[in-house]
ROSE-4610 file (N, C-alpha, C; in Angstrom, 1 decimal, always signed):
// ROSE-4610
residu = [L/L/L/I/I/I/V/V/V/V/V/V/G/G/G/C/C/C/A/A/A/T/T/T/P/P/P/G/G/G/I/I/I/K/K/K/T/T/T/I/I/I/K/K/K/N/N/N/P/P/P/E/E/E/P/P/P/G/G/G/T/T/T/L/L/L/F/F/F/R/R/R/E/E/E/E/E/E/G/G/G/F/F/F/K/K/K/P/P/P/A/A/A/G/G/G/D/D/D/I/I/I/T/T/T/K/K/K/E/E/E/Y/Y/Y/T/T/T/L/L/L/G/G/G/P/P/P/A/A/A/D/D/D/V/V/V/I/I/I/E/E/E/I/I/I/R/R/R/V/V/V/W/W/W/G/G/G/Y/Y/Y/A/A/A/D/D/D/L/L/L/K/K/K/Q/Q/Q/T/T/T/I/I/I/A/A/A/I/I/I/P/P/P/P/P/P/N/N/N/G/G/G/V/V/V/P/P/P/T/T/T/V/V/V/Y/Y/Y/P/P/P/I/I/I/G/G/G/K/K/K/V/V/V/E/E/E/A/A/A/S/S/S/G/G/G/L/L/L/T/T/T/P/P/P/T/T/T/E/E/E/L/L/L/Q/Q/Q/E/E/E/K/K/K/V/V/V/A/A/A/E/E/E/R/R/R/L/L/L/S/S/S/K/K/K/F/F/F/V/V/V/K/K/K/E/E/E/I/I/I/P/P/P/S/S/S/V/V/V/T/T/T/V/V/V/T/T/T/V/V/V/L/L/L/Q/Q/Q/Y/Y/Y/N/N/N/Y/Y/Y/Y/Y/Y/R/R/R/I/I/I/Y/Y/Y/I/I/I/L/L/L/G/G/G/A/A/A/V/V/V/N/N/N/K/K/K/P/P/P/G/G/G/L/L/L/Y/Y/Y/P/P/P/F/F/F/K/K/K/G/G/G/R/R/R/V/V/V/T/T/T/A/A/A/L/L/L/E/E/E/A/A/A/V/V/V/T/T/T/M/M/M/A/A/A/G/G/G/N/N/N/Y/Y/Y/K/K/K/D/D/D/S/S/S/A/A/A/V/V/V/L/L/L/R/R/R/G/G/G/V/V/V/Q/Q/Q/I/I/I/V/V/V/R/R/R/V/V/V/D/D/D/E/E/E/N/N/N/D/D/D/P/P/P/T/T/T/V/V/V/A/A/A/R/R/R/V/V/V/I/I/I/T/T/T/I/I/I/N/N/N/L/L/L/G/G/G/R/R/R/V/V/V/I/I/I/H/H/H/R/R/R/G/G/G/D/D/D/V/V/V/S/S/S/Q/Q/Q/D/D/D/L/L/L/N/N/N/L/L/L/K/K/K/P/P/P/N/N/N/D/D/D/I/I/I/V/V/V/F/F/F/V/V/V/P/P/P/S/S/S/S/S/S/V/V/V/M/M/M/S/S/S/N/N/N/I/I/I/N/N/N/K/K/K/V/V/V/I/I/I/N/N/N/E/E/E/F/F/F/M/M/M/P/P/P/S/S/S/I/I/I/Q/Q/Q/T/T/T/I/I/I/F/F/F/Y/Y/Y]
num = [1/1/1/2/2/2/3/3/3/4/4/4/5/5/5/6/6/6/7/7/7/8/8/8/9/9/9/10/10/10/11/11/11/12/12/12/13/13/13/14/14/14/15/15/15/16/16/16/17/17/17/18/18/18/19/19/19/20/20/20/21/21/21/22/22/22/23/23/23/24/24/24/25/25/25/26/26/26/27/27/27/28/28/28/29/29/29/30/30/30/31/31/31/32/32/32/33/33/33/34/34/34/35/35/35/36/36/36/37/37/37/38/38/38/39/39/39/40/40/40/41/41/41/42/42/42/43/43/43/44/44/44/45/45/45/46/46/46/47/47/47/48/48/48/49/49/49/50/50/50/51/51/51/52/52/52/53/53/53/54/54/54/55/55/55/56/56/56/57/57/57/58/58/58/59/59/59/60/60/60/61/61/61/62/62/62/63/63/63/64/64/64/65/65/65/66/66/66/67/67/67/68/68/68/69/69/69/70/70/70/71/71/71/72/72/72/73/73/73/74/74/74/75/75/75/76/76/76/77/77/77/78/78/78/79/79/79/80/80/80/81/81/81/82/82/82/83/83/83/84/84/84/85/85/85/86/86/86/87/87/87/88/88/88/89/89/89/90/90/90/91/91/91/92/92/92/93/93/93/94/94/94/95/95/95/96/96/96/97/97/97/98/98/98/99/99/99/100/100/100/101/101/101/102/102/102/103/103/103/104/104/104/105/105/105/106/106/106/107/107/107/108/108/108/109/109/109/110/110/110/111/111/111/112/112/112/113/113/113/114/114/114/115/115/115/116/116/116/117/117/117/118/118/118/119/119/119/120/120/120/121/121/121/122/122/122/123/123/123/124/124/124/125/125/125/126/126/126/127/127/127/128/128/128/129/129/129/130/130/130/131/131/131/132/132/132/133/133/133/134/134/134/135/135/135/136/136/136/137/137/137/138/138/138/139/139/139/140/140/140/141/141/141/142/142/142/143/143/143/144/144/144/145/145/145/146/146/146/147/147/147/148/148/148/149/149/149/150/150/150/151/151/151/152/152/152/153/153/153/154/154/154/155/155/155/156/156/156/157/157/157/158/158/158/159/159/159/160/160/160/161/161/161/162/162/162/163/163/163/164/164/164/165/165/165/166/166/166/167/167/167/168/168/168/169/169/169/170/170/170/171/171/171/172/172/172/173/173/173/174/174/174/175/175/175/176/176/176/177/177/177/178/178/178/179/179/179/180/180/180/181/181/181/182/182/182/183/183/183/184/184/184/185/185/185/186/186/186/187/187/187/188/188/188/189/189/189/190/190/190/191/191/191/192/192/192/193/193/193/194/194/194/195/195/195/196/196/196/197/197/197/198/198/198/199/199/199/200/200/200/201/201/201/202/202/202/203/203/203/204/204/204/205/205/205/206/206/206/207/207/207/208/208/208/209/209/209/210/210/210/211/211/211/212/212/212/213/213/213/214/214/214/215/215/215/216/216/216/217/217/217/218/218/218/219/219/219/220/220/220/221/221/221/222/222/222]
x = [+95.9/+97.0/+96.2/+95.1/+94.2/+94.4/+94.1/+94.0/+95.3/+96.1/+97.8/+98.2/+97.6/+98.2/+97.7/+96.6/+96.2/+96.9/+97.8/+98.2/+100.0/+100.4/+102.0/+102.2/+103.3/+103.8/+104.2/+104.4/+104.8/+104.6/+105.1/+104.6/+105.7/+106.1/+107.0/+106.8/+107.6/+107.4/+108.5/+108.1/+109.2/+109.0/+110.1/+109.8/+110.7/+110.2/+110.4/+110.8/+111.8/+112.1/+111.1/+111.2/+110.4/+109.5/+108.3/+107.7/+108.4/+108.2/+108.6/+108.1/+108.8/+108.5/+107.9/+108.7/+108.5/+107.0/+106.6/+105.2/+104.0/+104.3/+103.4/+103.4/+104.6/+104.9/+103.9/+104.2/+103.3/+102.1/+101.4/+99.8/+99.6/+100.8/+100.4/+100.4/+99.3/+99.1/+99.2/+99.8/+99.7/+98.4/+97.9/+96.6/+96.2/+96.7/+96.5/+96.1/+96.2/+95.7/+94.2/+93.5/+92.2/+91.9/+91.1/+91.0/+89.3/+89.4/+87.9/+86.8/+85.7/+84.4/+84.3/+83.8/+83.7/+82.7/+83.4/+82.7/+81.8/+80.5/+79.7/+79.9/+79.8/+80.0/+78.8/+78.7/+77.6/+77.7/+76.6/+76.4/+76.2/+76.9/+76.5/+75.4/+74.9/+73.5/+73.3/+72.6/+72.3/+70.7/+70.8/+69.7/+69.2/+68.0/+67.7/+66.2/+66.8/+65.6/+65.3/+64.1/+63.7/+63.0/+63.6/+63.0/+61.5/+60.5/+59.1/+58.3/+59.2/+58.5/+58.9/+58.1/+58.6/+58.4/+57.2/+57.0/+58.0/+58.8/+60.2/+61.4/+61.2/+62.3/+62.5/+63.7/+64.0/+65.2/+65.5/+66.8/+67.2/+68.2/+68.2/+69.7/+69.9/+71.1/+71.5/+72.5/+72.9/+73.0/+72.4/+72.7/+74.0/+74.5/+75.6/+76.1/+74.8/+75.0/+75.2/+75.3/+75.2/+74.2/+73.0/+71.8/+70.5/+70.6/+69.2/+68.0/+67.0/+65.5/+65.2/+65.1/+64.7/+63.3/+62.5/+60.8/+60.9/+60.2/+59.3/+60.2/+61.3/+61.9/+62.5/+62.5/+63.1/+64.6/+64.9/+66.4/+67.5/+68.5/+69.6/+70.8/+71.7/+73.0/+73.8/+74.4/+74.9/+76.3/+76.5/+78.0/+79.0/+80.0/+81.1/+80.7/+79.6/+79.4/+79.3/+79.9/+79.9/+78.4/+78.0/+76.6/+76.3/+77.1/+76.9/+76.5/+77.0/+76.6/+75.4/+75.1/+74.0/+72.8/+73.0/+72.1/+71.4/+72.5/+72.2/+71.3/+71.9/+71.1/+69.5/+69.5/+68.2/+67.3/+67.8/+67.2/+66.7/+67.4/+67.4/+66.0/+66.1/+64.9/+63.9/+63.9/+62.6/+61.8/+62.6/+62.1/+61.0/+60.8/+59.8/+58.6/+58.6/+57.6/+57.1/+57.9/+57.5/+57.5/+56.9/+56.4/+57.9/+58.6/+59.7/+60.8/+61.8/+63.3/+63.6/+63.4/+63.6/+65.1/+64.9/+66.2/+66.6/+67.7/+67.7/+69.0/+69.0/+70.0/+70.3/+71.6/+72.0/+73.2/+72.5/+73.6/+73.8/+75.4/+75.9/+75.4/+74.5/+74.4/+75.3/+75.8/+76.5/+77.8/+78.8/+80.2/+80.5/+79.9/+80.1/+80.9/+81.3/+81.9/+83.6/+84.2/+85.3/+86.1/+87.4/+87.9/+89.3/+89.7/+91.0/+91.5/+92.8/+93.3/+94.2/+94.1/+94.8/+95.1/+96.5/+97.3/+98.4/+99.0/+100.1/+99.7/+100.6/+100.7/+99.5/+98.3/+96.9/+96.0/+95.1/+94.2/+93.2/+92.7/+91.8/+92.3/+93.1/+93.7/+92.4/+92.1/+91.4/+91.0/+89.6/+89.2/+88.2/+88.4/+87.6/+87.2/+86.0/+85.1/+85.9/+86.1/+86.9/+85.9/+85.7/+84.7/+85.0/+85.9/+86.2/+87.4/+87.6/+88.5/+88.9/+90.2/+90.7/+92.4/+92.8/+94.5/+94.8/+96.2/+96.8/+96.5/+96.5/+96.1/+94.8/+93.9/+92.4/+92.4/+93.0/+92.9/+93.6/+94.3/+94.7/+93.9/+93.5/+92.4/+91.2/+90.8/+89.7/+89.8/+91.1/+91.3/+91.8/+91.3/+91.4/+92.6/+93.4/+94.5/+95.7/+96.9/+98.2/+98.5/+99.1/+99.8/+100.9/+101.1/+102.5/+103.7/+103.7/+104.9/+105.0/+104.3/+104.3/+105.5/+105.8/+106.9/+106.5/+106.0/+105.2/+106.2/+107.4/+108.2/+108.3/+107.8/+108.0/+106.9/+105.6/+104.4/+104.5/+103.9/+104.3/+102.7/+102.6/+101.2/+101.7/+100.8/+101.0/+99.9/+100.4/+99.5/+99.8/+98.8/+99.1/+99.4/+100.5/+100.9/+99.8/+99.3/+98.2/+98.3/+99.5/+100.0/+100.7/+101.1/+101.7/+101.0/+100.1/+99.4/+100.1/+101.2/+102.2/+102.8/+103.1/+103.8/+103.2/+103.4/+102.8/+104.0/+103.7/+104.4/+104.4/+105.3/+105.6/+106.0/+105.3/+105.5/+105.8/+106.9/+107.3/+106.6/+106.4/+105.8/+106.1/+106.1/+106.5/+105.3/+104.3/+103.1/+103.6/+104.6/+105.0/+105.2/+105.6/+106.0/+104.7/+103.3/+102.0/+101.6/+101.6/+101.0/+101.5/+103.1/+103.9/+104.2/+104.4/+104.7/+103.8/+102.9/+101.8/+102.1/+103.2/+103.6/+102.7/+101.8/+100.8/+101.2/+102.5/+103.1/+103.4/+103.3/+103.9/+102.3/+101.3/+100.0/+99.4/+99.5/+98.9/+97.4/+97.1/+95.5/+95.5/+94.7/+94.7/+93.6/+93.8/+92.7/+92.5/+91.2/+90.7/+91.8/+91.5/+92.4/+93.7/+94.1/+95.2/+95.5/+96.5/+97.0/+98.0/+97.4/+98.2/+98.8/+100.0/+101.0/+101.8/+101.3/+101.9/+102.8/+104.0/+105.3/+105.4/+105.7/+106.1/+107.4/+108.2/+109.8/+110.0/+109.1/+109.2/+108.8/+108.0/+107.8/+107.7/+108.5/+108.7/+109.1/+109.1/+109.2/+108.0/+107.8/+106.4/+106.2/+107.1/+107.1/+106.6/+107.2/+106.7/+105.4/+104.9/+103.6/+102.5/+102.7/+101.8/+101.5/+102.8/+102.7/+101.8/+102.0/+101.7/+100.0/+99.5/+98.1/+97.5/+98.0/+97.3/+96.4/+96.4/+95.4/+94.0/+94.0/+93.0/+92.3/+93.0/+92.6/+91.9/+92.3/+91.7/+90.6/+90.2/+89.1/+87.9/+88.4/+87.3/+87.0/+87.8/+87.5/+86.3/+86.8/+85.6/+84.4]
y = [+92.8/+92.8/+92.0/+92.0/+91.2/+89.5/+89.4/+88.2/+87.5/+88.2/+87.6/+87.4/+88.2/+88.1/+86.6/+86.1/+84.8/+83.8/+84.0/+82.7/+83.0/+84.2/+84.1/+84.9/+84.2/+84.8/+86.4/+86.9/+88.2/+88.9/+89.8/+90.6/+91.4/+91.1/+91.8/+93.1/+94.1/+95.4/+96.2/+97.0/+97.6/+99.2/+100.2/+101.3/+102.5/+103.3/+104.3/+105.7/+106.0/+107.3/+108.6/+109.2/+110.5/+110.4/+111.3/+111.5/+111.7/+111.5/+112.1/+111.4/+111.0/+110.4/+108.7/+108.3/+106.8/+106.6/+107.6/+107.6/+107.4/+108.2/+107.9/+106.7/+106.2/+104.6/+103.6/+104.2/+103.0/+103.6/+104.3/+104.5/+105.6/+106.3/+107.3/+108.6/+109.6/+110.8/+111.6/+113.1/+114.0/+114.8/+115.2/+115.3/+116.6/+117.3/+118.3/+117.6/+116.3/+115.4/+115.4/+115.2/+114.9/+113.6/+112.9/+111.8/+111.1/+110.3/+110.0/+109.7/+109.9/+109.9/+108.5/+108.6/+107.4/+106.2/+105.0/+103.7/+103.2/+103.0/+101.9/+100.7/+100.5/+98.7/+98.4/+97.1/+96.6/+97.2/+97.5/+98.1/+99.7/+100.2/+101.7/+102.0/+103.1/+103.7/+104.7/+104.7/+105.7/+106.4/+107.8/+108.2/+108.6/+108.3/+108.3/+109.4/+110.8/+111.8/+112.1/+112.1/+112.5/+113.5/+114.6/+116.0/+116.1/+116.7/+117.0/+115.6/+114.5/+113.2/+113.0/+113.5/+113.3/+112.0/+111.4/+110.0/+108.9/+109.3/+108.5/+108.7/+109.7/+109.7/+108.3/+108.0/+106.4/+106.2/+105.8/+105.5/+104.1/+103.6/+102.1/+101.6/+100.6/+100.0/+98.9/+98.9/+98.0/+96.8/+96.0/+94.5/+94.0/+92.9/+92.1/+91.7/+91.3/+91.1/+92.2/+93.6/+94.8/+95.1/+94.6/+95.0/+95.0/+96.6/+96.8/+96.9/+97.0/+97.3/+98.5/+99.4/+100.7/+100.9/+101.6/+101.7/+102.9/+102.6/+101.5/+100.7/+100.9/+100.0/+98.7/+98.2/+97.0/+97.1/+95.9/+95.8/+96.4/+97.0/+97.9/+97.5/+97.2/+96.7/+98.1/+98.3/+99.8/+99.5/+98.1/+98.1/+98.1/+98.9/+98.9/+100.5/+100.9/+102.4/+103.6/+104.8/+105.9/+106.4/+107.4/+107.7/+108.2/+109.0/+109.7/+108.8/+107.6/+106.2/+105.8/+105.7/+105.1/+106.0/+107.6/+108.3/+108.5/+108.0/+107.8/+106.7/+105.6/+104.3/+104.4/+105.0/+105.0/+106.1/+107.3/+108.1/+107.2/+106.4/+105.8/+104.8/+103.9/+103.1/+103.6/+105.0/+105.6/+106.3/+106.6/+107.1/+106.2/+105.2/+104.3/+104.5/+105.1/+105.1/+106.8/+107.7/+109.2/+109.7/+111.0/+111.5/+112.2/+113.3/+113.6/+113.2/+113.6/+113.2/+113.5/+112.3/+112.7/+112.9/+114.0/+114.5/+113.6/+112.7/+112.1/+112.4/+112.2/+112.3/+111.4/+110.9/+110.0/+110.4/+110.3/+110.7/+109.6/+109.7/+108.6/+108.9/+108.4/+108.9/+107.9/+106.7/+106.3/+105.3/+105.7/+104.9/+103.7/+102.5/+101.6/+100.2/+100.2/+99.2/+99.5/+100.5/+100.7/+101.2/+101.1/+101.2/+101.7/+102.2/+102.6/+102.1/+102.2/+101.7/+102.7/+103.4/+104.5/+103.9/+103.7/+103.4/+104.1/+103.9/+104.5/+105.5/+106.4/+107.7/+108.7/+108.0/+108.9/+108.7/+109.7/+109.4/+108.3/+108.0/+107.1/+106.4/+105.2/+104.2/+103.6/+102.9/+101.6/+101.9/+101.4/+101.1/+102.6/+102.9/+104.3/+104.3/+104.8/+104.4/+105.4/+105.0/+105.7/+106.4/+107.7/+108.4/+108.9/+108.0/+108.3/+109.5/+110.5/+111.3/+111.7/+110.9/+111.0/+111.0/+112.2/+112.3/+111.9/+111.7/+111.1/+112.0/+113.5/+114.7/+114.2/+114.2/+114.0/+113.0/+111.6/+110.5/+110.8/+111.2/+111.4/+112.7/+113.3/+114.1/+113.3/+112.2/+111.6/+110.7/+110.1/+109.5/+110.3/+111.5/+112.3/+113.1/+113.1/+114.0/+113.0/+113.8/+112.8/+113.0/+112.3/+112.4/+113.3/+113.8/+114.7/+113.8/+112.4/+111.5/+111.2/+111.8/+111.4/+112.0/+111.1/+111.7/+111.9/+113.3/+113.5/+113.5/+113.6/+113.6/+112.0/+111.2/+109.6/+109.0/+109.6/+109.1/+108.1/+107.1/+105.8/+105.4/+105.1/+104.9/+103.6/+102.4/+101.0/+100.7/+100.3/+100.0/+98.3/+97.7/+96.5/+96.6/+96.0/+96.3/+95.7/+96.2/+95.4/+94.7/+94.3/+93.5/+92.0/+92.4/+91.1/+91.5/+90.9/+91.0/+90.3/+89.8/+89.7/+90.4/+91.9/+92.7/+94.1/+94.8/+96.2/+97.0/+98.2/+99.1/+100.1/+100.5/+101.4/+102.9/+103.9/+105.4/+106.1/+106.9/+107.6/+109.1/+109.8/+111.5/+112.0/+113.4/+114.3/+115.1/+114.9/+115.8/+116.7/+116.9/+118.2/+119.4/+119.3/+120.1/+120.5/+119.3/+119.8/+120.8/+120.5/+121.3/+122.6/+122.7/+123.7/+124.8/+123.9/+124.8/+125.0/+124.3/+124.2/+123.3/+122.6/+121.6/+120.5/+120.6/+119.3/+118.5/+118.5/+117.4/+116.4/+116.7/+115.4/+114.9/+115.4/+114.9/+114.1/+112.7/+111.8/+111.5/+111.1/+110.8/+109.1/+108.4/+107.2/+106.5/+105.2/+104.1/+103.3/+102.6/+101.8/+100.7/+100.3/+99.3/+100.0/+101.3/+101.7/+101.8/+101.5/+101.7/+103.1/+103.9/+105.1/+104.9/+104.8/+104.5/+105.9/+106.1/+107.3/+107.0/+106.9/+106.6/+107.5/+106.9/+107.5/+107.4/+108.4/+108.3/+106.6/+106.0/+104.9/+103.6/+103.6/+102.8/+103.2/+102.8/+103.4/+102.0/+100.9/+99.9/+99.3/+99.5/+99.3/+98.0/+97.1/+95.6/+95.1/+95.4/+95.0/+95.3/+96.7/+97.1/+96.6/+96.3/+95.3/+94.0/+93.6/+92.2/+92.1/+93.0/+93.2/+93.5/+94.1/+94.6/+93.7/+93.0/+92.0/+91.3/+90.4/+89.9/+90.5/+91.5/+92.4/+92.8/+93.2/+93.8/+92.7/+91.4/+90.4/+90.0/+90.0/+89.9/+90.9/+92.2/+93.3/+93.1/+92.6/+92.3/+91.2/+89.9/+89.0/+89.2]
z = [+105.9/+107.0/+108.5/+108.8/+109.6/+109.0/+108.1/+107.4/+107.6/+107.0/+107.2/+108.4/+109.4/+110.7/+111.5/+110.8/+111.3/+110.9/+110.0/+109.1/+109.6/+109.9/+110.1/+111.4/+112.0/+113.4/+113.3/+112.1/+112.1/+110.9/+110.4/+109.1/+108.9/+107.4/+106.6/+106.7/+106.8/+106.7/+105.9/+105.1/+104.3/+104.6/+105.0/+105.6/+104.4/+104.6/+103.8/+104.6/+105.0/+106.3/+105.9/+104.5/+104.5/+103.3/+103.4/+102.2/+100.9/+99.8/+98.6/+97.4/+96.3/+95.3/+95.3/+96.4/+96.7/+96.8/+97.9/+98.4/+97.1/+96.4/+95.2/+94.4/+94.2/+93.7/+94.7/+95.9/+96.9/+97.1/+96.9/+96.9/+98.1/+98.5/+99.8/+99.2/+99.5/+98.8/+99.9/+99.6/+100.4/+100.7/+101.5/+102.2/+100.8/+100.2/+99.3/+97.8/+97.9/+96.5/+96.6/+95.3/+95.2/+95.3/+96.4/+96.5/+96.2/+95.8/+94.8/+96.1/+95.7/+96.5/+97.3/+98.5/+99.5/+98.5/+98.9/+98.3/+99.2/+98.8/+99.9/+100.1/+101.3/+101.6/+102.5/+102.8/+103.6/+105.2/+105.7/+107.2/+107.2/+106.1/+106.0/+105.8/+106.3/+106.2/+105.7/+104.9/+103.8/+104.0/+103.5/+103.4/+101.9/+101.4/+99.9/+99.9/+99.0/+99.3/+97.7/+97.3/+95.7/+95.9/+95.1/+95.3/+94.7/+95.6/+95.1/+95.5/+96.1/+96.4/+98.0/+98.8/+100.3/+100.7/+100.1/+100.4/+100.1/+99.4/+99.0/+99.6/+100.6/+101.5/+102.4/+102.3/+103.2/+103.4/+104.8/+105.5/+105.1/+104.8/+104.7/+104.9/+105.7/+106.1/+105.1/+104.3/+103.3/+103.9/+103.5/+104.1/+103.8/+104.4/+104.0/+102.6/+102.0/+100.6/+99.6/+100.1/+99.3/+98.6/+98.8/+97.8/+98.7/+98.8/+99.8/+99.1/+99.5/+98.9/+99.0/+97.8/+97.8/+97.4/+98.0/+97.8/+96.7/+95.1/+95.0/+93.9/+93.8/+92.4/+92.9/+94.4/+94.8/+94.9/+94.8/+94.9/+94.2/+94.8/+94.1/+94.5/+93.7/+94.0/+94.4/+96.0/+96.3/+96.7/+97.1/+97.8/+96.4/+96.6/+95.8/+94.6/+95.2/+94.4/+95.0/+94.7/+95.4/+95.5/+96.4/+96.8/+95.4/+94.7/+93.3/+92.3/+92.2/+91.4/+91.5/+93.0/+93.3/+93.2/+93.2/+93.1/+91.4/+90.7/+89.2/+89.0/+89.6/+89.3/+89.9/+91.1/+91.6/+90.8/+90.2/+89.3/+87.9/+87.6/+86.2/+86.3/+87.6/+87.9/+88.1/+89.1/+89.3/+88.2/+87.0/+86.1/+85.4/+85.7/+85.2/+86.2/+87.1/+88.2/+88.4/+87.7/+87.9/+86.4/+86.3/+84.9/+84.6/+85.4/+85.2/+85.9/+85.0/+85.5/+87.1/+87.8/+89.3/+89.6/+90.8/+91.4/+92.7/+92.6/+93.5/+94.5/+95.7/+96.5/+97.7/+97.6/+98.5/+99.3/+101.0/+101.6/+102.8/+103.0/+104.0/+105.3/+106.3/+107.6/+108.5/+108.5/+109.1/+108.5/+108.7/+107.9/+108.8/+108.4/+109.2/+108.7/+107.2/+106.7/+106.7/+106.1/+106.2/+107.6/+107.9/+109.2/+109.0/+110.1/+110.0/+111.6/+111.9/+113.2/+113.5/+114.8/+115.3/+116.7/+116.7/+117.9/+118.2/+119.6/+119.9/+121.3/+121.0/+121.8/+121.6/+121.9/+121.5/+122.6/+122.7/+124.0/+124.1/+122.7/+122.7/+121.6/+121.7/+120.7/+120.1/+118.8/+118.6/+117.2/+117.0/+115.8/+115.2/+114.0/+113.9/+112.3/+112.2/+110.7/+109.6/+108.5/+107.7/+106.7/+106.6/+105.8/+104.5/+103.7/+102.6/+102.2/+102.9/+103.1/+104.7/+104.9/+106.2/+106.1/+106.6/+106.7/+108.0/+107.9/+109.4/+110.4/+110.3/+111.4/+111.8/+110.8/+111.1/+112.1/+111.5/+112.3/+113.6/+113.8/+115.5/+116.2/+115.6/+116.0/+116.4/+115.8/+115.9/+117.1/+117.3/+118.6/+119.9/+119.9/+121.0/+121.1/+120.1/+120.1/+120.6/+120.3/+120.7/+122.1/+122.7/+124.1/+124.3/+125.7/+125.6/+125.4/+125.6/+125.2/+123.7/+122.9/+121.5/+120.7/+120.0/+118.9/+117.4/+117.4/+116.4/+115.0/+115.0/+114.0/+113.5/+114.2/+113.7/+113.7/+113.2/+113.0/+111.9/+111.9/+110.9/+110.7/+109.3/+108.6/+107.8/+108.3/+108.0/+106.7/+105.9/+104.7/+103.9/+103.8/+103.0/+101.7/+101.2/+99.6/+98.8/+98.1/+97.2/+96.2/+96.0/+94.9/+95.8/+96.9/+97.9/+99.1/+99.9/+101.2/+102.1/+101.8/+102.9/+103.3/+102.5/+102.9/+103.1/+104.6/+104.8/+104.7/+103.8/+103.6/+104.8/+105.5/+106.7/+106.1/+106.2/+105.7/+107.2/+107.4/+108.4/+107.7/+108.8/+108.6/+109.3/+109.4/+110.5/+111.0/+111.7/+111.7/+112.7/+113.4/+114.0/+112.9/+111.7/+110.9/+110.1/+110.4/+109.7/+110.5/+111.8/+113.1/+113.0/+113.2/+113.7/+112.6/+111.3/+110.0/+109.1/+109.2/+108.0/+106.8/+106.8/+105.9/+105.5/+104.6/+104.6/+103.7/+103.3/+102.4/+103.2/+104.6/+105.6/+106.0/+105.5/+106.3/+104.8/+105.3/+104.1/+104.2/+103.0/+103.0/+103.1/+104.0/+104.4/+103.4/+103.8/+103.1/+104.0/+103.6/+104.6/+105.0/+106.1/+106.8/+107.1/+106.9/+107.3/+108.8/+109.3/+110.8/+110.9/+111.5/+112.2/+113.5/+113.5/+114.9/+115.1/+116.3/+117.0/+118.1/+117.7/+118.7/+120.1/+121.0/+122.2/+122.3/+123.5/+124.0/+124.5/+124.4/+125.3/+124.3/+123.1/+122.5/+120.9/+120.1/+118.6/+117.8/+118.3/+117.2/+116.6/+115.2/+114.7/+114.5/+114.3/+114.0/+115.2/+116.5/+117.8/+118.0/+117.8/+118.1/+117.2/+115.9/+114.9/+115.8/+116.1/+116.4/+117.9/+118.6/+120.2/+119.7/+119.0/+118.8/+117.9/+116.9/+115.8/+116.6/+118.0/+118.3/+118.9/+119.2/+119.7/+118.6/+117.3/+115.9/+115.6/+115.5/+114.7/+115.5/+116.9/+117.6/+117.2/+117.3/+116.8/+115.3/+114.4/+113.0/+112.8/+113.6/+113.5/+114.3]
């Protein structure tokens, strides 16, 4: 969405009014669905622990090339792997240095690579880290909760089409039903670079909002 915004004056959006079967076709999943583990990326900070070897505990910031240096095994490609996958890779490499099969734990200390945008009638709109499993309601909470003027029945999730980067899919959900009725089918799982827009009674045109905020989003990204 950011890249497309640099080259085009506006963004083509396709709206779906209510969650349902079409959401699954477009990659939008209710919060109840199981989502995959967080994928590591450059700038993420991780901690590696090896059971029984306190001296091998280390905190590492994944470099821009995605290949950090892990003591004592050297460079290990981490970007694109989940913490579990990295654990297995580090354990396999460490087995050459220790007698028994090592038990390795990889923990993400800082989520710095993937982001989501939370805009509109929230108290702290802006760019927030994506921690692997974030729902629309959790995103609004991260942004300091919604304002009194928020129209919760019209919260919109903007997501770039994976097959056509010139198209942004816009799904409208009713967070009011999530909060007041416990209807979790309205609370969707987010993906990296999603935009969560909470409209107010005076600003509800998603196309206008995207084009107004695009310059500032581009600046943050670059």
